[in-house]
Every structure is written in C-alpha cells, then in structure tokens.
The first five atom37 places (N, CA, C, CB, O) and aatype in JSON, in Angstrom:
{
  "aatype": [20, 20, 20, 20, 20, 20, 20, 20, 20, 20, 20, 20, 20, 20, 20, 20, 20, 20, 20, 20, 20, 20, 20, 20, 20, 20, 20, 20, 20, 20, 20, 20, 20, 20, 20, 20, 20, 20, 20, 20, 20, 20, 20, 20, 20, 20, 20, 20, 20, 20, 20, 20, 20, 20, 20, 20, 20, 20, 20, 20, 20, 20, 20, 20, 20, 20, 20, 20, 20, 20, 20, 20, 20, 20, 20, 20, 20, 20, 20, 20, 20, 20, 20, 20, 20, 20, 20, 20, 20, 20, 20, 20, 20, 20, 20, 20, 20, 20, 20, 20, 20, 20, 20, 20, 20, 20, 20, 20, 20, 20, 20, 20, 20, 20, 20, 20, 20, 20, 20, 20, 20, 20, 20, 20, 20, 20, 20, 20, 20, 20],
  "atom_mask": [
    [1, 1, 1, 1, 1],
    [1, 1, 1, 1, 1],
    [1, 1, 1, 1, 1],
    [1, 1, 1, 1, 1],
    [1, 1, 1, 1, 1],
    [1, 1, 1, 1, 1],
    [1, 1, 1, 1, 1],
    [1, 1, 1, 1, 1],
    [1, 1, 1, 1, 1],
    [1, 1, 1, 1, 1],
    [1, 1, 1, 1, 1],
    [1, 1, 1, 1, 1],
    [1, 1, 1, 1, 1],
    [1, 1, 1, 1, 1],
    [1, 1, 1, 1, 1],
    [1, 1, 1, 1, 1],
    [1, 1, 1, 1, 1],
    [1, 1, 1, 1, 1],
    [1, 1, 1, 1, 1],
    [1, 1, 1, 1, 1],
    [1, 1, 1, 1, 1],
    [1, 1, 1, 1, 1],
    [1, 1, 1, 1, 1],
    [1, 1, 1, 1, 1],
    [1, 1, 1, 1, 1],
    [1, 1, 1, 1, 1],
    [1, 1, 1, 1, 1],
    [1, 1, 1, 1, 1],
    [1, 1, 1, 1, 1],
    [1, 1, 1, 1, 1],
    [1, 1, 1, 1, 1],
    [1, 1, 1, 1, 1],
    [1, 1, 1, 1, 1],
    [1, 1, 1, 1, 1],
    [1, 1, 1, 1, 1],
    [1, 1, 1, 1, 1],
    [1, 1, 1, 1, 1],
    [1, 1, 1, 1, 1],
    [1, 1, 1, 1, 1],
    [1, 1, 1, 1, 1],
    [1, 1, 1, 1, 1],
    [1, 1, 1, 1, 1],
    [1, 1, 1, 1, 1],
    [1, 1, 1, 1, 1],
    [1, 1, 1, 1, 1],
    [1, 1, 1, 1, 1],
    [1, 1, 1, 1, 1],
    [1, 1, 1, 1, 1],
    [1, 1, 1, 1, 1],
    [1, 1, 1, 1, 1],
    [1, 1, 1, 1, 1],
    [1, 1, 1, 1, 1],
    [1, 1, 1, 1, 1],
    [1, 1, 1, 1, 1],
    [1, 1, 1, 1, 1],
    [1, 1, 1, 1, 1],
    [1, 1, 1, 1, 1],
    [1, 1, 1, 1, 1],
    [1, 1, 1, 1, 1],
    [1, 1, 1, 1, 1],
    [1, 1, 1, 1, 1],
    [1, 1, 1, 1, 1],
    [1, 1, 1, 1, 1],
    [1, 1, 1, 1, 1],
    [1, 1, 1, 1, 1],
    [1, 1, 1, 1, 1],
    [1, 1, 1, 1, 1],
    [1, 1, 1, 1, 1],
    [1, 1, 1, 1, 1],
    [1, 1, 1, 1, 1],
    [1, 1, 1, 1, 1],
    [1, 1, 1, 1, 1],
    [1, 1, 1, 1, 1],
    [1, 1, 1, 1, 1],
    [1, 1, 1, 1, 1],
    [1, 1, 1, 1, 1],
    [1, 1, 1, 1, 1],
    [1, 1, 1, 1, 1],
    [1, 1, 1, 1, 1],
    [1, 1, 1, 1, 1],
    [1, 1, 1, 1, 1],
    [1, 1, 1, 1, 1],
    [1, 1, 1, 1, 1],
    [1, 1, 1, 1, 1],
    [1, 1, 1, 1, 1],
    [1, 1, 1, 1, 1],
    [1, 1, 1, 1, 1],
    [1, 1, 1, 1, 1],
    [1, 1, 1, 1, 1],
    [1, 1, 1, 1, 1],
    [1, 1, 1, 1, 1],
    [1, 1, 1, 1, 1],
    [1, 1, 1, 1, 1],
    [1, 1, 1, 1, 1],
    [1, 1, 1, 1, 1],
    [1, 1, 1, 1, 1],
    [1, 1, 1, 1, 1],
    [1, 1, 1, 1, 1],
    [1, 1, 1, 1, 1],
    [1, 1, 1, 1, 1],
    [1, 1, 1, 1, 1],
    [1, 1, 1, 1, 1],
    [1, 1, 1, 1, 1],
    [1, 1, 1, 1, 1],
    [1, 1, 1, 1, 1],
    [1, 1, 1, 1, 1],
    [1, 1, 1, 1, 1],
    [1, 1, 1, 1, 1],
    [1, 1, 1, 1, 1],
    [1, 1, 1, 1, 1],
    [1, 1, 1, 1, 1],
    [1, 1, 1, 1, 1],
    [1, 1, 1, 1, 1],
    [1, 1, 1, 1, 1],
    [1, 1, 1, 1, 1],
    [1, 1, 1, 1, 1],
    [1, 1, 1, 1, 1],
    [1, 1, 1, 1, 1],
    [1, 1, 1, 1, 1],
    [1, 1, 1, 1, 1],
    [1, 1, 1, 1, 1],
    [1, 1, 1, 1, 1],
    [1, 1, 1, 1, 1],
    [1, 1, 1, 1, 1],
    [1, 1, 1, 1, 1],
    [1, 1, 1, 1, 1],
    [1, 1, 1, 1, 1],
    [1, 1, 1, 1, 1],
    [1, 1, 1, 1, 1],
    [1, 1, 1, 1, 1]
  ],
  "atom_positions": [
    [[-38.87, 18.74, -8.71], [-38.55, 18.26, -7.37], [-38.15, 16.79, -7.4], [-39.75, 18.47, -6.44], [-37.21, 16.38, -6.73]],
    [[-38.89, 15.99, -8.2], [-38.61, 14.56, -8.29], [-37.24, 14.32, -8.91], [-39.7, 13.85, -9.12], [-36.5, 13.43, -8.49]],
    [[-36.9, 15.13, -9.91], [-35.6, 15.01, -10.57], [-34.47, 15.3, -9.59], [-35.51, 15.96, -11.78], [-33.43, 14.64, -9.61]],
    [[-34.66, 16.29, -8.73], [-33.66, 16.66, -7.73], [-33.43, 15.52, -6.74], [-34.1, 17.93, -6.98], [-32.3, 15.28, -6.33]],
    [[-34.49, 14.83, -6.36], [-34.38, 13.68, -5.43], [-33.62, 12.54, -6.11], [-35.8, 13.2, -4.98], [-32.79, 11.9, -5.47]],
    [[-33.89, 12.28, -7.36], [-33.19, 11.21, -8.1], [-31.71, 11.53, -8.21], [-33.81, 11.03, -9.5], [-30.86, 10.67, -7.97]],
    [[-31.38, 12.77, -8.59], [-29.98, 13.17, -8.72], [-29.27, 13.05, -7.38], [-29.87, 14.63, -9.26], [-28.14, 12.55, -7.32]],
    [[-29.91, 13.49, -6.31], [-29.31, 13.38, -4.97], [-29.1, 11.91, -4.6], [-30.21, 14.06, -3.92], [-28.07, 11.56, -4.02]],
    [[-30.05, 11.06, -4.94], [-29.91, 9.63, -4.66], [-28.77, 9.0, -5.43], [-31.2, 8.91, -4.99], [-28.02, 8.19, -4.88]],
    [[-28.62, 9.37, -6.69], [-27.52, 8.83, -7.51], [-26.17, 9.29, -6.96], [-27.68, 9.28, -8.98], [-25.24, 8.49, -6.87]],
    [[-26.06, 10.56, -6.6], [-24.81, 11.08, -6.03], [-24.48, 10.35, -4.73], [-24.91, 12.61, -5.79], [-23.34, 9.97, -4.51]],
    [[-25.47, 10.16, -3.88], [-25.26, 9.45, -2.62], [-24.82, 8.01, -2.86], [-26.53, 9.47, -1.77], [-23.95, 7.5, -2.16]],
    [[-25.42, 7.35, -3.85], [-25.05, 5.98, -4.19], [-23.6, 5.9, -4.67], [-25.99, 5.41, -5.25], [-22.86, 5.01, -4.26]],
    [[-23.21, 6.81, -5.54], [-21.83, 6.83, -6.05], [-20.84, 7.05, -4.9], [-21.67, 7.94, -7.12], [-19.8, 6.4, -4.85]],
    [[-21.16, 7.96, -4.0], [-20.27, 8.21, -2.87], [-20.15, 6.98, -1.97], [-20.77, 9.41, -2.06], [-19.08, 6.7, -1.45]],
    [[-21.24, 6.26, -1.79], [-21.19, 5.04, -0.97], [-20.39, 3.94, -1.64], [-22.61, 4.53, -0.69], [-19.66, 3.2, -0.98]],
    [[-20.52, 3.83, -2.95], [-19.84, 2.76, -3.68], [-18.37, 3.06, -3.97], [-20.57, 2.5, -4.96], [-17.61, 2.15, -4.31]],
    [[-17.98, 4.32, -3.86], [-16.61, 4.68, -4.23], [-15.65, 4.55, -3.05], [-16.57, 6.1, -4.78], [-14.74, 5.36, -2.9]],
    [[-15.84, 3.56, -2.25], [-14.99, 3.34, -1.08], [-13.59, 2.91, -1.46], [-15.61, 2.31, -0.18], [-13.28, 2.64, -2.61]],
    [[-12.77, 2.86, -0.44], [-11.37, 2.48, -0.61], [-11.18, 1.02, -0.21], [-10.46, 3.39, 0.22], [-11.98, 0.45, 0.52]],
    [[-10.12, 0.46, -0.7], [-9.71, -0.86, -0.24], [-8.23, -0.79, 0.08], [-10.01, -1.97, -1.31], [-7.48, -0.01, -0.51]],
    [[-7.83, -1.61, 1.03], [-6.41, -1.65, 1.37], [-6.01, -3.09, 1.6], [-6.1, -0.79, 2.61], [-6.83, -3.94, 1.93]],
    [[-4.71, -3.34, 1.42], [-4.19, -4.68, 1.67], [-2.75, -4.56, 2.14], [-4.29, -5.57, 0.41], [-2.04, -3.61, 1.8]],
    [[-2.33, -5.53, 2.9], [-0.96, -5.54, 3.38], [-0.88, -5.17, 4.84], [-0.12, -4.6, 2.57], [-1.86, -5.27, 5.59]],
    [[0.29, -4.73, 5.24], [0.59, -4.42, 6.63], [0.11, -2.99, 6.95], [2.11, -4.56, 6.9], [0.72, -2.02, 6.51]],
    [[-0.97, -2.88, 7.7], [-1.57, -1.58, 7.98], [-0.69, -0.69, 8.85], [-2.91, -1.77, 8.66], [-0.93, 0.52, 8.94]],
    [[0.32, -1.26, 9.5], [1.24, -0.45, 10.29], [1.97, 0.54, 9.38], [2.26, -1.35, 11.04], [2.36, 1.62, 9.83]],
    [[2.17, 0.19, 8.11], [2.87, 1.07, 7.17], [2.02, 2.24, 6.69], [3.34, 0.27, 5.98], [2.54, 3.17, 6.07]],
    [[0.73, 2.2, 6.96], [-0.19, 3.22, 6.45], [0.32, 4.64, 6.71], [-1.56, 3.05, 7.08], [0.28, 5.48, 5.81]],
    [[0.79, 4.91, 7.92], [1.23, 6.26, 8.27], [2.74, 6.4, 8.34], [0.63, 6.66, 9.59], [3.25, 7.38, 8.87]],
    [[3.46, 5.42, 7.81], [4.93, 5.46, 7.84], [5.48, 6.17, 6.6], [5.5, 4.03, 7.93], [4.86, 6.2, 5.54]],
    [[6.67, 6.75, 6.78], [7.4, 7.37, 5.69], [8.87, 7.02, 5.86], [7.18, 8.94, 5.66], [9.24, 6.38, 6.84]],
    [[9.7, 7.42, 4.92], [11.14, 7.14, 5.06], [11.7, 7.84, 6.3], [11.9, 7.59, 3.8], [12.61, 7.33, 6.94]],
    [[11.15, 9.01, 6.64], [11.62, 9.73, 7.83], [11.24, 8.99, 9.11], [11.05, 11.15, 7.85], [12.07, 8.86, 10.01]],
    [[10.0, 8.52, 9.21], [9.58, 7.85, 10.45], [10.27, 6.5, 10.63], [8.06, 7.66, 10.44], [10.61, 6.13, 11.75]],
    [[10.48, 5.77, 9.54], [11.17, 4.48, 9.69], [12.63, 4.7, 10.05], [11.06, 3.65, 8.39], [13.22, 3.89, 10.77]],
    [[13.23, 5.77, 9.56], [14.63, 6.04, 9.89], [14.83, 6.39, 11.36], [15.16, 7.18, 9.03], [15.91, 6.17, 11.91]],
    [[13.8, 6.92, 12.01], [13.92, 7.19, 13.44], [13.7, 5.93, 14.27], [12.92, 8.27, 13.86], [14.13, 5.86, 15.42]],
    [[13.03, 4.94, 13.7], [12.72, 3.71, 14.43], [13.74, 2.6, 14.17], [11.34, 3.22, 14.05], [14.05, 1.82, 15.07]],
    [[14.26, 2.54, 12.94], [15.2, 1.48, 12.56], [16.59, 2.09, 12.49], [14.79, 0.81, 11.19], [16.87, 2.9, 11.6]],
    [[17.46, 1.72, 13.4], [18.81, 2.27, 13.47], [19.8, 1.24, 12.92], [19.18, 2.68, 14.94], [19.92, 0.14, 13.46]],
    [[20.5, 1.6, 11.85], [21.47, 0.69, 11.23], [22.55, 0.33, 12.24], [22.09, 1.33, 9.97], [23.09, 1.2, 12.93]],
    [[22.87, -0.97, 12.31], [23.9, -1.43, 13.21], [23.44, -1.62, 14.65], [25.03, -0.48, 13.19], [24.23, -2.04, 15.5]],
    [[22.17, -1.33, 14.92], [21.67, -1.43, 16.29], [20.36, -2.22, 16.42], [21.48, -0.05, 16.85], [20.23, -3.08, 17.29]],
    [[19.39, -1.92, 15.55], [18.07, -2.54, 15.65], [18.15, -4.02, 15.26], [17.05, -1.8, 14.75], [18.79, -4.37, 14.27]],
    [[17.5, -4.88, 16.04], [17.54, -6.33, 15.82], [16.27, -6.82, 15.13], [17.74, -7.07, 17.14], [15.29, -6.09, 15.0]],
    [[16.31, -8.08, 14.69], [15.14, -8.7, 14.07], [13.93, -8.66, 15.0], [15.45, -10.14, 13.67], [12.82, -8.33, 14.58]],
    [[14.15, -9.0, 16.26], [13.02, -9.02, 17.19], [12.43, -7.62, 17.39], [13.46, -9.6, 18.55], [11.22, -7.48, 17.58]],
    [[13.26, -6.6, 17.35], [12.74, -5.23, 17.47], [11.95, -4.83, 16.23], [13.9, -4.24, 17.7], [10.9, -4.2, 16.35]],
    [[12.44, -5.19, 15.05], [11.7, -4.91, 13.81], [10.37, -5.66, 13.83], [12.53, -5.31, 12.56], [9.34, -5.11, 13.46]],
    [[10.4, -6.91, 14.26], [9.18, -7.72, 14.33], [8.18, -7.1, 15.32], [9.51, -9.17, 14.74], [6.98, -7.12, 15.05]],
    [[8.65, -6.58, 16.43], [7.72, -5.97, 17.4], [7.11, -4.68, 16.86], [8.45, -5.69, 18.72], [5.98, -4.34, 17.22]],
    [[7.84, -3.96, 16.0], [7.31, -2.72, 15.42], [6.37, -2.97, 14.25], [8.45, -1.84, 14.96], [5.33, -2.31, 14.13]],
    [[6.73, -3.93, 13.38], [6.01, -4.1, 12.11], [5.36, -5.47, 11.93], [6.94, -3.86, 10.98], [4.68, -5.7, 10.92]],
    [[5.57, -6.38, 12.87], [4.99, -7.71, 12.74], [5.84, -8.58, 11.85], [3.58, -7.63, 12.18], [6.97, -8.23, 11.5]],
    [[5.3, -9.74, 11.48], [6.02, -10.66, 10.6], [6.06, -10.09, 9.18], [5.35, -12.06, 10.6], [5.1, -9.46, 8.73]],
    [[7.17, -10.3, 8.48], [7.27, -9.77, 7.11], [6.36, -10.52, 6.14], [8.72, -9.84, 6.61], [6.01, -11.68, 6.38]],
    [[6.0, -9.86, 5.06], [5.21, -10.51, 4.01], [6.08, -11.41, 3.15], [4.5, -9.47, 3.14], [5.61, -12.4, 2.58]],
    [[7.36, -11.06, 3.05], [8.33, -11.86, 2.28], [9.63, -11.93, 3.05], [8.57, -11.24, 0.86], [10.02, -10.98, 3.73]],
    [[10.3, -13.07, 2.94], [11.64, -13.23, 3.5], [12.52, -13.83, 2.43], [11.62, -14.12, 4.8], [12.16, -14.83, 1.81]],
    [[13.67, -13.21, 2.19], [14.64, -13.7, 1.21], [16.01, -13.77, 1.86], [14.67, -12.79, -0.05], [16.25, -13.17, 2.9]],
    [[16.91, -14.52, 1.22], [18.27, -14.65, 1.73], [19.26, -14.36, 0.61], [18.5, -16.06, 2.31], [19.02, -14.71, -0.55]],
    [[20.36, -13.73, 0.96], [21.42, -13.49, 0.0], [22.33, -14.71, -0.04], [22.23, -12.21, 0.35], [22.23, -15.6, 0.81]],
    [[23.23, -14.76, -1.02], [24.19, -15.86, -1.12], [25.08, -15.96, 0.12], [25.06, -15.69, -2.36], [25.53, -17.05, 0.48]],
    [[25.33, -14.84, 0.76], [26.2, -14.84, 1.94], [25.45, -15.12, 3.24], [26.92, -13.52, 2.03], [26.05, -15.08, 4.32]],
    [[24.14, -15.39, 3.16], [23.38, -15.76, 4.33], [22.67, -14.61, 5.05], [24.26, -16.43, 5.28], [22.05, -14.82, 6.09]],
    [[22.76, -13.42, 4.5], [22.03, -12.29, 5.08], [20.54, -12.43, 4.76], [22.58, -10.94, 4.56], [20.17, -13.02, 3.75]],
    [[19.71, -11.89, 5.63], [18.27, -12.02, 5.49], [17.65, -10.68, 5.1], [17.64, -12.54, 6.8], [18.08, -9.63, 5.56]],
    [[16.63, -10.74, 4.23], [15.93, -9.55, 3.77], [14.44, -9.74, 4.06], [16.19, -9.29, 2.24], [13.83, -10.72, 3.63]],
    [[13.87, -8.78, 4.79], [12.43, -8.8, 5.08], [11.76, -7.71, 4.28], [12.16, -8.63, 6.61], [12.28, -6.6, 4.15]],
    [[10.56, -8.03, 3.74], [9.79, -7.05, 2.98], [8.38, -6.93, 3.55], [9.74, -7.43, 1.48], [7.72, -7.92, 3.87]],
    [[7.95, -5.68, 3.67], [6.6, -5.36, 4.13], [5.94, -4.52, 3.04], [6.62, -4.6, 5.51], [6.59, -3.69, 2.41]],
    [[4.64, -4.73, 2.83], [3.9, -3.99, 1.8], [2.6, -3.46, 2.39], [3.62, -4.88, 0.57], [2.01, -4.07, 3.28]],
    [[2.17, -2.31, 1.88], [0.84, -1.79, 2.17], [0.35, -1.02, 0.95], [0.84, -0.87, 3.45], [1.06, -0.16, 0.43]],
    [[-0.85, -1.34, 0.49], [-1.43, -0.66, -0.66], [-2.84, -0.2, -0.31], [-1.45, -1.59, -1.9], [-3.63, -0.95, 0.26]],
    [[-3.13, 1.04, -0.66], [-4.47, 1.58, -0.47], [-4.96, 2.07, -1.83], [-4.49, 2.73, 0.6], [-4.32, 2.92, -2.45]],
    [[-6.09, 1.54, -2.28], [-6.65, 1.89, -3.58], [-8.06, 2.43, -3.43], [-6.65, 0.67, -4.51], [-8.75, 2.15, -2.45]],
    [[-8.48, 3.21, -4.4], [-9.87, 3.6, -4.49], [-10.31, 3.48, -5.94], [-10.09, 5.05, -3.96], [-9.52, 3.62, -6.87]],
    [[-11.59, 3.22, -6.11], [-12.13, 3.03, -7.45], [-12.13, 4.34, -8.21], [-13.54, 2.46, -7.38], [-12.38, 5.41, -7.65]],
    [[-11.84, 4.25, -9.51], [-11.92, 5.42, -10.37], [-13.4, 5.76, -10.6], [-11.19, 5.18, -11.74], [-14.24, 4.86, -10.62]],
    [[-13.69, 7.03, -10.77], [-15.07, 7.47, -10.96], [-15.67, 6.87, -12.23], [-15.13, 9.01, -11.02], [-16.88, 6.69, -12.33]],
    [[-14.82, 6.57, -13.21], [-15.3, 5.97, -14.46], [-15.99, 4.64, -14.27], [-14.15, 5.8, -15.41], [-16.76, 4.21, -15.13]],
    [[-15.73, 3.96, -13.15], [-16.39, 2.69, -12.85], [-17.9, 2.85, -12.73], [-15.83, 2.09, -11.58], [-18.64, 1.88, -12.94]],
    [[-18.37, 4.04, -12.38], [-19.78, 4.26, -12.08], [-20.55, 4.94, -13.19], [-19.89, 5.07, -10.85], [-21.75, 5.2, -13.05]],
    [[-19.88, 5.23, -14.28], [-20.54, 5.87, -15.42], [-20.61, 4.83, -16.54], [-19.77, 7.16, -15.89], [-19.58, 4.41, -17.06]],
    [[-21.83, 4.41, -16.9], [-21.99, 3.27, -17.81], [-21.11, 3.26, -19.05], [-23.39, 3.21, -18.24], [-20.4, 2.28, -19.25]],
    [[-21.11, 4.26, -19.88], [-20.31, 4.23, -21.1], [-18.85, 4.51, -20.8], [-20.84, 5.25, -22.11], [-17.96, 3.92, -21.41]],
    [[-18.6, 5.4, -19.85], [-17.21, 5.75, -19.49], [-16.46, 4.55, -18.93], [-17.19, 6.89, -18.47], [-15.23, 4.47, -19.06]],
    [[-17.17, 3.61, -18.31], [-16.5, 2.45, -17.72], [-15.82, 1.58, -18.78], [-17.49, 1.61, -16.93], [-14.92, 0.81, -18.46]],
    [[-16.24, 1.7, -20.03], [-15.58, 0.97, -21.11], [-14.16, 1.51, -21.35], [-16.4, 1.06, -22.41], [-13.31, 0.8, -21.87]],
    [[-13.93, 2.78, -20.97], [-12.66, 3.43, -21.25], [-11.85, 3.82, -20.0], [-12.91, 4.65, -22.06], [-10.63, 3.96, -20.08]],
    [[-12.51, 3.98, -18.87], [-11.82, 4.56, -17.71], [-12.16, 3.88, -16.38], [-12.15, 6.02, -17.61], [-12.36, 4.57, -15.38]],
    [[-12.21, 2.57, -16.35], [-12.5, 1.9, -15.08], [-11.22, 1.3, -14.5], [-13.57, 0.79, -15.27], [-10.25, 1.06, -15.22]],
    [[-11.24, 1.08, -13.2], [-10.08, 0.52, -12.51], [-9.91, 1.15, -11.15], [-8.82, 0.72, -13.35], [-10.87, 1.65, -10.56]],
    [[-8.69, 1.12, -10.64], [-8.39, 1.7, -9.34], [-7.13, 2.56, -9.44], [-8.21, 0.6, -8.27], [-6.34, 2.44, -10.38]],
    [[-6.96, 3.43, -8.45], [-5.72, 4.19, -8.32], [-5.45, 4.34, -6.83], [-5.82, 5.59, -9.03], [-6.37, 4.35, -6.01]],
    [[-4.18, 4.45, -6.5], [-3.84, 4.57, -5.1], [-2.35, 4.69, -4.86], [-4.37, 3.4, -4.35], [-1.61, 5.16, -5.72]],
    [[-1.93, 4.26, -3.67], [-0.53, 4.39, -3.25], [-0.08, 3.07, -2.65], [-0.35, 5.56, -2.23], [-0.81, 2.42, -1.9]],
    [[1.15, 2.68, -3.01], [1.76, 1.48, -2.46], [3.01, 1.88, -1.68], [2.12, 0.46, -3.59], [3.82, 2.69, -2.15]],
    [[3.14, 1.31, -0.48], [4.33, 1.55, 0.34], [5.05, 0.21, 0.52], [3.96, 2.18, 1.73], [4.42, -0.84, 0.65]],
    [[6.37, 0.27, 0.53], [7.16, -0.93, 0.73], [8.33, -0.62, 1.66], [7.68, -1.49, -0.62], [9.06, 0.35, 1.46]],
    [[8.48, -1.45, 2.68], [9.6, -1.37, 3.59], [10.45, -2.61, 3.39], [9.13, -1.24, 5.08], [9.96, -3.73, 3.49]],
    [[11.74, -2.41, 3.1], [12.7, -3.5, 2.92], [13.77, -3.35, 3.99], [13.33, -3.49, 1.48], [14.39, -2.29, 4.13]],
    [[13.98, -4.43, 4.76], [14.97, -4.4, 5.84], [16.0, -5.49, 5.58], [14.29, -4.59, 7.25], [15.65, -6.65, 5.4]],
    [[17.27, -5.11, 5.56], [18.39, -6.01, 5.27], [19.16, -6.24, 6.57], [19.33, -5.42, 4.15], [19.69, -5.31, 7.16]],
    [[19.22, -7.5, 7.0], [19.9, -7.87, 8.24], [21.25, -8.51, 7.94], [19.03, -8.82, 9.07], [21.41, -9.19, 6.93]],
    [[22.21, -8.28, 8.84], [23.49, -8.98, 8.71], [23.36, -10.38, 9.29], [24.62, -8.18, 9.43], [22.27, -10.77, 9.73]],
    [[24.44, -11.15, 9.31], [24.39, -12.54, 9.78], [24.13, -12.65, 11.28], [25.7, -13.23, 9.44], [23.79, -13.73, 11.76]],
    [[24.26, -11.56, 12.02], [23.97, -11.56, 13.46], [22.53, -11.14, 13.76], [24.93, -10.63, 14.18], [22.14, -11.05, 14.93]],
    [[21.74, -10.89, 12.71], [20.34, -10.49, 12.92], [20.16, -9.03, 13.3], [19.73, -11.34, 13.97], [19.17, -8.67, 13.92]],
    [[21.13, -8.2, 12.93], [21.07, -6.77, 13.2], [20.87, -6.04, 11.86], [22.37, -6.27, 13.95], [21.44, -6.45, 10.85]],
    [[20.09, -4.98, 11.87], [19.81, -4.23, 10.63], [21.1, -3.65, 10.07], [18.79, -3.1, 10.89], [21.82, -2.92, 10.74]],
    [[21.36, -4.01, 8.82], [22.51, -3.44, 8.11], [22.07, -2.18, 7.37], [23.12, -4.49, 7.11], [22.76, -1.17, 7.38]],
    [[20.9, -2.27, 6.72], [20.31, -1.12, 6.02], [18.82, -1.39, 5.82], [21.02, -0.87, 4.65], [18.35, -2.51, 5.99]],
    [[18.1, -0.35, 5.47], [16.67, -0.5, 5.16], [16.26, 0.6, 4.18], [15.81, -0.43, 6.45], [16.97, 1.59, 4.0]],
    [[15.12, 0.4, 3.55], [14.57, 1.44, 2.68], [13.05, 1.43, 2.77], [15.04, 1.25, 1.21], [12.43, 0.38, 2.9]],
    [[12.49, 2.6, 2.7], [11.04, 2.77, 2.7], [10.69, 3.57, 1.46], [10.53, 3.48, 4.01], [11.24, 4.65, 1.24]],
    [[9.78, 3.05, 0.66], [9.4, 3.76, -0.56], [7.88, 3.83, -0.66], [10.0, 3.08, -1.81], [7.16, 2.98, -0.13]],
    [[7.42, 4.85, -1.36], [6.0, 5.01, -1.63], [5.86, 5.4, -3.1], [5.34, 6.09, -0.69], [6.58, 6.26, -3.6]],
    [[4.92, 4.75, -3.77], [4.72, 5.07, -5.18], [3.24, 5.02, -5.52], [5.51, 4.09, -6.08], [2.46, 4.33, -4.86]],
    [[2.87, 5.76, -6.54], [1.5, 5.74, -7.03], [1.3, 4.48, -7.87], [1.19, 7.01, -7.86], [2.17, 4.1, -8.66]],
    [[0.15, 3.84, -7.69], [-0.18, 2.65, -8.46], [-1.55, 2.84, -9.1], [-0.15, 1.37, -7.57], [-2.41, 3.56, -8.58]],
    [[-1.74, 2.18, -10.21], [-3.01, 2.3, -10.93], [-3.28, 1.0, -11.67], [-2.99, 3.51, -11.92], [-2.38, 0.4, -12.25]],
    [[-4.53, 0.57, -11.63], [-4.95, -0.58, -12.44], [-6.02, -0.12, -13.41], [-5.48, -1.76, -11.53], [-6.87, 0.71, -13.08]],
    [[-5.98, -0.66, -14.59], [-6.99, -0.36, -15.6], [-7.73, -1.64, -15.92], [-6.36, 0.26, -16.88], [-7.12, -2.63, -16.33]],
    [[-9.05, -1.61, -15.74], [-9.87, -2.78, -16.03], [-10.88, -2.49, -17.12], [-10.57, -3.25, -14.78], [-11.82, -3.26, -17.33]],
    [[-10.69, -1.37, -17.82], [-11.63, -1.01, -18.86], [-11.44, -1.9, -20.09], [-11.46, 0.47, -19.25], [-10.38, -2.5, -20.3]],
    [[-12.49, -1.99, -20.86], [-12.46, -2.83, -22.06], [-11.48, -2.3, -23.1], [-13.85, -2.92, -22.68], [-10.75, -3.07, -23.73]],
    [[-11.45, -0.97, -23.26], [-10.54, -0.33, -24.21], [-9.49, 0.45, -23.42], [-11.32, 0.61, -25.2], [-9.82, 1.42, -22.73]],
    [[-8.22, 0.03, -23.51], [-7.19, 0.69, -22.72], [-6.23, 1.47, -23.57], [-6.42, -0.31, -21.89], [-5.3, 2.09, -23.06]]
  ]
}
C-alpha cells in the first residue's frame, strides 16, 4: 500500500512539473496559414489593420527599395519526459514544441503586398551527451 502511494505521488509530481512554456505573440497560438489568409488581404489590408489584429511586430525590417517587413513569432514548448528521469536526463533532456511565424510584407504605401504564415516543430537538447 505504501509503495502504491509513493508511485502515485511521483506520477503526480511529474505531471505537475511537465508543464508547458510559451513565448511570443499569443495571438498566433490558434492561427494557421488559412486563418491569416482570410484576415490579411493582399493589396487591401493596411499596417494599422495588421497592427489591430496582431499588435506590434517583434521585428521590423526594410528592403533596399523602402518596403517594410513585419515579423511575429509564437513558440510553445514542453519539457521532455527525460528531464525527470535521473539517468535518462544525461541523454534525453530538453524541450520540444511548435514555432509559428507570421511575416507581412508591405509596399511603400503601407498596404500588404504579401504575407506568409508558417509552423514548424522545434526541439532543444540540453542533455550532457547529445
């Protein structure tokens, strides 16, 4: 009986500690290339409209011709289970998750020329032996 209580406690502790972390623009959390394409219309949507939908960009760049590029990022990670197993953490610790990026390209009049939304799997390894 005592062993069962200890095992249950360890499982509960691992579940509590295996939480997620996120960073970036949380508006992108539920966005996809399809949803952004319905919201951002090439040749019509303006900077102020993009800003009202997604907030201020995380990065702003300019092309040689004076066009502006806004970038938005959102990453959600969770700890690998190997982080919680003493010997396994030497070989299999880190995080895994998904990164989303929205890039909006404006013409010189501040109107969207094109945009792209991408999502990719990301992983970090922090184990001693990789």
